[in-house]
VEXDREN-2710 file (C-alpha; in Angstrom, 1 decimal):
% VEXDREN-2710
k/r/px/py/pz
1/UNK/-0.1/0.1/0.1
2/UNK/1.4/3.3/-0.9
3/UNK/1.9/5.9/1.8
4/UNK/1.0/8.8/-0.4
5/UNK/-2.5/9.9/-1.3
6/UNK/-3.5/11.3/-4.6
7/UNK/-6.2/13.4/-2.8
8/UNK/-3.7/15.5/-1.1
9/UNK/-1.6/18.2/-2.6
10/UNK/2.0/18.9/-1.8
11/UNK/1.0/20.8/1.3
12/UNK/-1.3/18.1/2.6
13/UNK/-4.3/19.8/1.6
14/UNK/-7.4/17.8/0.1
15/UNK/-8.0/18.3/-3.7
16/UNK/-9.9/16.8/-6.5
17/UNK/-7.5/14.9/-8.6
18/UNK/-7.0/16.3/-12.0
19/UNK/-8.0/13.5/-14.6
20/UNK/-8.2/15.8/-17.7
21/UNK/-5.1/13.9/-19.3
22/UNK/-6.3/10.4/-18.6
23/UNK/-7.7/8.5/-21.5
24/UNK/-11.3/7.6/-21.2
25/UNK/-11.8/3.6/-20.8
26/UNK/-14.7/1.4/-20.0
27/UNK/-15.1/1.4/-16.3
28/UNK/-17.3/-1.2/-14.4
29/UNK/-17.5/-1.6/-10.5
30/UNK/-19.7/-4.1/-8.7
31/UNK/-20.5/-3.5/-4.8
32/UNK/-22.6/-5.1/-2.3
33/UNK/-24.2/-4.5/1.1
34/UNK/-26.3/-6.7/3.2
35/UNK/-29.3/-6.0/5.3
36/UNK/-29.9/-8.5/8.3
37/UNK/-33.3/-8.7/9.6
38/UNK/-35.5/-11.3/11.4
39/UNK/-37.0/-14.1/9.1
40/UNK/-40.5/-12.7/9.6
41/UNK/-39.4/-9.2/8.6
42/UNK/-37.7/-10.7/5.4
43/UNK/-40.8/-12.6/4.6
44/UNK/-42.8/-9.6/4.6
45/UNK/-40.3/-7.8/2.5
46/UNK/-40.1/-10.6/-0.2
47/UNK/-44.1/-11.0/-0.3
48/UNK/-44.6/-7.4/-0.5
49/UNK/-46.8/-7.3/2.6
50/UNK/-45.2/-4.2/4.2
51/UNK/-47.6/-1.2/5.1
52/UNK/-45.1/1.3/3.6
53/UNK/-45.3/-0.6/0.2
54/UNK/-42.8/-2.2/-2.1
55/UNK/-39.6/-2.2/-0.1
56/UNK/-37.6/-3.9/-2.8
57/UNK/-38.6/-1.3/-5.4
58/UNK/-37.8/1.5/-3.1
59/UNK/-34.3/0.1/-2.2
60/UNK/-33.6/-0.5/-6.1
61/UNK/-34.5/3.2/-7.0
62/UNK/-32.7/4.6/-3.9
63/UNK/-29.6/2.6/-5.0
64/UNK/-29.6/3.9/-8.7
65/UNK/-30.3/7.5/-7.6
66/UNK/-27.6/7.4/-5.0
67/UNK/-24.9/6.0/-7.5
68/UNK/-25.9/8.9/-9.8
69/UNK/-25.7/11.4/-7.0
70/UNK/-22.2/10.1/-5.6
71/UNK/-20.2/13.4/-6.4
72/UNK/-22.6/15.4/-4.3
73/UNK/-22.2/13.2/-1.2
74/UNK/-18.3/12.2/-1.5
75/UNK/-16.5/15.5/-1.6
76/UNK/-13.6/14.4/-3.8
77/UNK/-15.5/12.1/-6.2
78/UNK/-15.6/13.2/-10.0
79/UNK/-19.0/13.9/-11.5
80/UNK/-19.1/11.2/-14.2
81/UNK/-21.6/10.4/-17.1
82/UNK/-22.8/6.9/-15.9
83/UNK/-24.0/4.8/-18.6
84/UNK/-25.5/2.2/-16.6
85/UNK/-26.5/1.2/-13.0
86/UNK/-28.3/-2.2/-12.2
87/UNK/-29.3/-3.4/-9.0
88/UNK/-30.1/-6.9/-7.7
89/UNK/-31.8/-7.7/-4.5
90/UNK/-31.4/-11.3/-3.6
91/UNK/-32.4/-13.1/-0.1
92/UNK/-29.5/-14.9/1.4
93/UNK/-29.8/-17.5/4.0
94/UNK/-32.9/-16.9/6.3
95/UNK/-32.2/-13.5/7.7
96/UNK/-30.6/-11.5/4.8
97/UNK/-31.1/-9.5/1.8
98/UNK/-28.2/-8.7/-0.4
99/UNK/-28.0/-5.6/-2.5
100/UNK/-25.5/-5.8/-5.4
101/UNK/-24.9/-2.7/-7.5
102/UNK/-23.1/-2.7/-11.0
103/UNK/-22.0/0.6/-12.4
104/UNK/-20.6/1.3/-15.8
105/UNK/-19.2/4.5/-17.6
106/UNK/-16.8/5.4/-20.3
107/UNK/-14.5/7.9/-18.5
108/UNK/-11.2/8.9/-17.1
109/UNK/-11.6/7.5/-13.5
110/UNK/-13.4/4.6/-11.9
111/UNK/-16.8/4.2/-10.7
112/UNK/-16.1/2.2/-7.3
113/UNK/-17.4/4.8/-5.2
114/UNK/-20.8/4.9/-7.2
115/UNK/-21.2/1.2/-6.8
116/UNK/-20.4/1.4/-3.1
117/UNK/-22.7/4.4/-2.5
118/UNK/-25.6/2.8/-4.3
119/UNK/-25.3/-0.4/-2.3
120/UNK/-25.0/1.5/1.0
121/UNK/-28.0/3.9/0.2
122/UNK/-30.0/1.0/-1.1
123/UNK/-29.5/-0.9/2.1
124/UNK/-30.4/2.2/4.1
125/UNK/-33.5/2.6/2.2
126/UNK/-34.6/-1.0/2.8
127/UNK/-33.9/-0.6/6.4
128/UNK/-36.0/2.7/6.4
129/UNK/-39.0/0.8/4.9
130/UNK/-38.7/-2.0/7.6
131/UNK/-37.6/-0.2/10.7
132/UNK/-41.3/0.1/12.1
133/UNK/-41.2/-3.9/12.2
134/UNK/-37.9/-4.3/14.0
135/UNK/-35.3/-1.5/15.0
136/UNK/-32.6/-4.2/15.3
137/UNK/-32.3/-4.6/11.5
138/UNK/-28.5/-4.2/10.5
139/UNK/-26.7/-2.9/7.5
140/UNK/-23.6/-4.9/7.0
141/UNK/-20.7/-5.6/4.8
142/UNK/-20.7/-2.7/2.4
143/UNK/-17.8/-3.8/0.2
144/UNK/-16.4/-3.7/-3.4
145/UNK/-16.4/-6.9/-5.2
146/UNK/-15.1/-6.0/-8.7
147/UNK/-13.5/-3.0/-10.7
148/UNK/-12.2/-3.1/-14.1
149/UNK/-11.0/-0.4/-16.6
150/UNK/-8.2/2.2/-16.4
151/UNK/-4.6/1.8/-15.8
152/UNK/-4.9/-0.6/-12.8
153/UNK/-6.9/-3.2/-14.7
154/UNK/-9.2/-5.7/-13.2
155/UNK/-9.6/-6.2/-9.4
156/UNK/-11.7/-8.8/-7.8
157/UNK/-12.4/-9.4/-4.1
158/UNK/-10.9/-12.7/-2.9
159/UNK/-13.6/-15.1/-1.9
160/UNK/-11.9/-15.7/1.4
161/UNK/-11.9/-12.1/2.1
162/UNK/-15.7/-11.8/1.1
163/UNK/-18.2/-12.3/3.8
END
């Protein structure tokens, strides 16, 4: 790991990295977050019986919107012309719903933060839809799973490191 940060200038002050000389390439990032909840709450989410409405649809839209709004939330992220955001919401085990967000763009810098922001906010929206049933619901494991494009090439999370 490098000890220097491209987000700091020579005086140690935060800066937005200048990417104007970088060639645009196809960028892809996939991230996930998990929402852990009691089995009864998960059943209500999956069968669409929550009083607040369609929790999975709300979480999907929140994830897409968050990916698009990432530069407004994360100060040093570049505004990028995203070309796609897809969201999968899958039940895992008996007490989890996993939110997986895939973001694509052709540009000078990666979309990892957009994918992770999408996954995190999608999970928070799902929590919001369910919190009246159980305040103990937890958002966990927000993590990057894959990135490709640019000078650093392809990176995939090791299955051993993934939770």
